[in-house]
N, C-alpha and C positions, 0 to 999 in steps of 0.2 A: 393535456399532453403527457406523454410518458417518456422518461429519460433513463437510459442505462448508465449506471455509475460504476466506476471501478476505483477503489481506494487502495493505494499501496502504503503500508505502514512499515517504517524502518527505524531502527535505533539511531539517535542523533550521533553525529561524529564525536568521538571521544568517549562514548559510552561503550563499555566492554560488551563484546558479542561472542559469548561462549559457543553458540551454535555455529556461527560463521567460522570461528577458529577451529572447531572440530572438523568441519567440512574441509577447510583449507589444509589441515594436517593430513587428511585421508587422500587427497587428490594425487600426490605422487605415487602412492601404492596402487592407484587405479590407472596409472599411465597418463595422467594429466599434469605435465610439467609447465612451469612458467605462469601459473595462475596465482595471483596475489590479491590481497585485500578483500577477501570474501566476506560479505555481510549478508546475514539472513534477514528476512522480512516476512510480512504476511500480505496477502491480497484478498480483498473482499469485493464481491460483485452483488449489486442489487438494482432494482428499478424504483424510480420515484415518480409518482403522479404529481404534477404541478401545473400551474397556469402558464408558466413560461420558464425559460432556461435560468433566469436569474433566481427565481424562487426555488427551482430544483437544486441549483448549486448551493444556495444558502442552507436548505434543508439537509443536503448530503454532507456539507462541511460540518454542520452542527452535529449530525450523527457521528461523523468520524471523530470529532474532537471530544464529544461526551461519552462515546461508547467504544469505538474501535481502537483508539490510540490513547496512550498515556502521554499527554502533552509535556510532561516534565522530562521524559527521556526519549520520546519518539516524535518523529515527523511524519506527516501524512501528505500524500499527493493524490488529488482527485482528477479523474478523467470523466467527462460527461458527454453523452451523445444522445440525440433524439432516437426513439425507437420507431422504426418505420411501421406504418400500419396500425399503430396503437392509438 
């Protein structure tokens, strides 16, 4: 079976986010008032071949923790869905 994975990686609460702060400071000049607490992150999409959803989830989570996110300062959230026709 094939599963589509999306991993969102974000800095943990309390970790400085200079990219988010820069975006937040620029928003009023672009006409966006009332937007607060901007946090930047990264999104990764990939497909995983696995025998079942449990195996696909384990493999995708391991990939996220070992390669995509720095577990000391970042959190990751995984979304997984079967790929139709694969």
